[in-house]
N, C-alpha and C positions, 0 to 999 in steps of 0.2 A: 722505214728505218731498218737497217740490216747489220748483222755481224757477218763479215765476209771471211774471216779466218780466226780460228781459235785453237791454240795449241799450247799446252803447258801443264806442269805438275811440279811437285817438290823435287822430283828426281830428274826432270827433263834437262837436257843440255842442248840448246838450240844454237844455230850458227847461220852462216851465209846461205846454205841451201834452203833453210827455212825462210829467211828473209826474202829471197827471190821468189820462192813459191807463194808466199803471202802476197807480194805485190802482183804477181801474175794472176793469182786467183781473184784478187780484188778487181783488177782491170777487166778480166773476163766477165765477172759478174756485173760490172757497170757498163759493159759495152765499149770499153776502151777509153782513151783520152788523147787529146791532141795538144793541149797546152797545160802543163802541170807546174804548180808551185809546191815546194817542199819546205816545211818549217820544223827543223830540228832544234834542239837546245844548243847552248854554246859549250865551250870546253870545260866549264865547271861542272857539267853533267856528262863528263867523258864516259863514265861507267854505264850510261844508258844504252850504249852500243848504237846510238843514233848515227854516229859517223859511218860505220859499216852499213847500216840500213840505208843511209842516203846514197852510198855507193851502189847498193843493190837497186835502188830506184833508178839511178842513172843507167845501170847495166840493162835493166828491163826496158826503160823508156827511150834511151838515147837522146836525140835532140828534141824530143817532146817534153823533157824536163827543161824548162826555160828559166826558172828562178829558184834559188835556195836562199831563204832568209832565216838565219838563226834567231830564235826567240830570246832576245837579249833582256827583255824587260828593261830594268834600269842599269844593267851591266854595261861596261865599256865594250866597244867594238873589239873583236879579236884581232890581235896582231898576227904577223906571218907565222911566228913560232907556235902560237895557239891554234891557228888554222891548221897547221901541219899536224899538231898533236891530235886534233879532233878529226880532221878529214883527210889527212895524208895528201896524196897528189890530185885531189879533186879539183876540177877546173875552176880557177878563181874568178873567171868572167861570169860565172853563174851566181856568185855570192852577192847578196844584197844586205845592207846594214839597216837595222831598225833604230829610228831616233824617237824615243818615247815622248819627247817634249814638243816635237814639231811635225811628225809625219803620221798623224793619226786622224781618223774620223770617229765621231760619236754616232753610233747607230741608233741610240735611244737610251732609255733609262729603265732600270728595275725600280718600281715605285717604293716610296718611303715606307708605306704600311707593310709591304712584304718584308723589307729589310728589317724593320723594327720587330716584326713577329719572329723571324728566324734567328735574330740575334738576342732574343729575349729582352728587348729594350736597351741593350748596350749600345746600339747605334741606330739612329732613326732618320738618316738622310737617304734620298734617292741615290742609286748607284749608277754611274754612267758606263754603258757598254761600249768600250772603245777598241778599235783595231787599227793596225797599220793600213794605209791607203792601198797597198798592193792587194789586200784582201777585199776591201770595200769597193775599190774602183777597177780592179784588174778584171781581165776577161778569161781567167783560167777556167777550164772545165773540170779540174780536179785539184784540190788543195789537200796535201798529205801533212797532217800534224803529227810529228814523230816525237816520242819521248818515253820516259820511264815513270811507272807508277811506284812510288816509294814514300814512306812516311815524311811528312812535311809540316813545318811549324805554322804556316799561314792557312793551309787549306785541309790539313789532315792527311790526305794522300795526294801527292803531286800529280800533275799532268792532266790530260783530257782537256776540258774547256779552259783550264788555267793557262795552257800553252798558248791559246789564242788571245784571251782577254787580259792576261797579265804579261805573257811573254812577248806579245806584239801590241800591248795596250798602251794607253797614254798616262800622263802624269796624274790626272785626277782619278782615274779608275784604279791605278796601282796604289795611290795614296789611300783611297777609301777602303780597298780590299784588305790591305795590310793592317790598317789601324782598327777596323771593325773586328778583325780576328784577334788582334792583341787585346782589345778591350773584353772580348768574350772569354779569352783565356786559352793560351796555347796548349796547356796540359789537358784541357778538355777536348782538344781537337786532334792532336797528333796521332797518326796511325788509324784514323777513322775515315770512312768514305762519306758518311752522311754528316756534314758539318754546315754551319751557317753560310760560309762563303761558297761552298760547293753548291748549295741550294740556289744561291744568288746567281752564280755563273751559269748553272744549268738553266735557270729561268731565263737569263739573258740569251742563251743559245736557242732556247725554244722560241723566243720572241724575234730574234734578229739574225740567226744563222741558218735556219731550216731551208731557206731558198738558195743557200750558197753551198758549193760542192765540197764541203769539209769532211774528210775521212780521217779517223784517228788510228795511228799505228803505235801501239802501247807495248812496252816491254816490262817484264818483272825480272830483276837481276839480284842474285844472291852473291855475297862475298864469301868465298871459300878459302881455307888456309892453304890448299895445295894448288888450286887452279886460278885463284884470283876471282874477279867478277865473272859469274856464269849466268847466262840467260836461261831462266826457268820457264818463262812464259812469253808468248807473242800473240797479241790480239789486235784485230783490225776491224773497224766498223764505224758506223755513224749513229749509233744508238747508245743511250745512257748505259745500257746493260753491259756494253763492252768495257766500260770503266769499272763497273761493279765486279765483273768477273776477274779482271786484273787485280783489283784491290783486295779481293778475297785471298788470292794467292800471295800477294805482297804481305798481307798480314801474317801469313804463315812463315814466310822465309826472311822477312825483314824486321820483325818485332821480337824482341828478346826479353825474357823475364828473369831477374836475378833474385835468388832466394835471400841473399845477404846484401844489404845496401853498402857499397864500398865507401870507405873513408877516403880512398884515393883512387881516382880514375885517370889513366894516362891515354892520350889519343895521339895518333900520328896524322898530320895533315900534309898530303903530297904537295911539295912546292910547285909542281908544274900546274896544279889546279888552284891552289889557295894562296893568293897574293895580297888579299885584303881581309880584315876581320869581317867585312860585310858578308862574305861567303864562308870564311873559315870558322865563323861562329856557329856553324852547324855542329861543331864540337860541343857547344854548350846546349843548343836546342835538343839534341838527340840523346843527351846523357842526364839532363836535369831531373828526370823522373826516376833516376837510379841512384844518384849520389846521396850520401848520408848528410844530414845536417851537420855543419861544421867541417865538412870534408874539403878536399882540394882536387880541382880538375887541372891536370897538367896538359897543356896544349903544345905539342912539339910541332911548330909551324915555321920552319926556317925560311919559307918563301914570303911570309907576310911582312909587307913593308909600309902599309898604310891602313887606314880605317875604312874610308868610304870609296865607292867606285869612282866618284867624281869630286872635284875640288870643293864644291858647295856642300855636298853631303859629308865629306871628310871634315870640313870645318865645323859643321854642326855636331858631329860626334865628339870632336875634341872640345867643343864649347860646353856641351851638356853632359856627356858621359853616359855610361851604362848604369843608370840609377834604378831605384825601385819603381814598381808600377805607379804607386801613388805620387811619387816625386815627378815622374815623367808626365803624368796627367796634369799635374799642377803647372809644370813648365810649359806644356802645350797651351794651357789656359792663359798664361801670363806673357807668352812670347810669340810675336807674330811670325818670326822666321821659322820657328819649329812648327807652328800651326799651319804654315804654308808648305810643309814637308812632312806630311803625316806618315809616309812610309818610313822615313828616318826615325820618327818618334816610335813607330811600331818596332823597328829594329832595336832601339834602345831598350825597350821592354823585353823583347824576346831574348836578348843577349845579356840581360842583367842576372847576376847571381842572387838578386833579391835579398842581400845580406844573409843568405842561408849557407852559402859555400864560397870557397875562394877559387879564383881563376888565375892560374900562372901561365902566362904566354911566353913560350921559349922561342924567341927570334932575336937575331942580332941586328935587325933592320929597323927596329923601333927602340927608343931609349927607355930607361926606367922612368924618367919623368913623363914621357908621352903615355906609357901604359898606365902608370899610377894616376895620371890625369883623367883617364876615362873610367877608373875603378878596378883595374886589373893589377897584377903583379908581374914582374919580369923574371924570366929564367933563361938559362943558357941552353941552346939546342944541343951543343956538343956534349955538355955535361949530362944533360937529360938522356941523350942517346946512350951514353955509357952507363949511367946509374940504373936505367930501366932495361938495358940490354935489348933495345928495340930491334936490332938486326937478327936476334936469335929467337925471340919468343913468338908465341901465337896468341890469338885473341883469348880473353878470359883471365882467370886468376893467375898471377905470377908473383915472384918475389924479387925485389930490387937487389942491387949489389950490397946494400947495407942491411938487408934482411927484412925490409918492409913489404907487407902484402899490398898488392894493388891490382886493379882490374884494367886490362889493356884492350883497346879498340883500334885496329889499324885503319879502318875506313868508316868513320862515323857517318859519312854522307849516305851510306847504304843501309841505314837501319834506325831503329828506335830501341833504346834500352830502358827498362822499367824495373824498379824494385817491386816484387810481387805484392807487397802491402801498400803500395802507393795508392792514394784515394782515387786516382784516375787511371790506374792500370786496368787492363782488360784481358 
């Protein structure tokens, strides 16, 4: 097991020459490759720089790059506009679509005793290690799993083995992974590398991926006020330590501690990336450890037009809503449709304000009745943009047009914000 490329610091600014060098160095160390599969994330992870890195892979490999399958997980397949946003003029004939309900193999299971132990008794079922058939049945001699290590609500720090087992995984594995983490408690997880689900996925990798040619290409990206997203780290390897190294840097550049807990937090959700609350609720996940009790989270999300990625999930969110954890657990116990969609149940828990703060969604594409039906409030994106002067301000403390203090975050998907005295702050 090897780390092939390691470059990064809080001051680093990495780009295409580094991406190309990393791929070339990796290929040289491995003795080359003749048929390569690349697995980047989709457009909702645009800031990962996986789009340019996939271009670098093509530049280095040429026609030896035979397949590119975005790790959609349960997300919808990208349309042409989204493909262009993520990959530009990348050859479309190389793109493959992952179908999480039909196109997977189960490699084996992580046993129930192990799962019970690492989740501290919160979940006690064996976990299925599932991957897309292009991984389990393909004859690639190199599989490049590309993505960003960043705080995440389900696994603590995103990417690495998650990109394979969740990004290209099946319905059962995704359901179990999300629900066990929700039961364990997202605030005990976010921003940490060593979490219950990470242990489970790494165990699955040790059991079922070691004989497959999977190499991880991991970025660490910081959101800066003047340059936007900047790549601070790039790490390539097939060893667990490649993730740990990236995670240590991500904890430094993506985790923020606020001395005073804001009564109001305002976040901007880029409409080109955020079109459903399923993804746009990163606004809630990443700020919930910062916002004061009784506070208001204003989510300016003009692109959000629905709740779920798919019709069935959208219907379940509308039916049950973003309720408290005890309420969701009770609904799971009493309702077969929700019990059969545990990743949706987990999402309801993750995105619930838990009766502790208020969520105001500013979009014209969902009605007041629709938003209040799931437990949120409705706001106007145009009025919010003016009141909070979104086009003028930078991240941090600001004052609204009416003189109200608020904390602003332009890209909540790139971080985790914590009140310094939060019981799970670190």
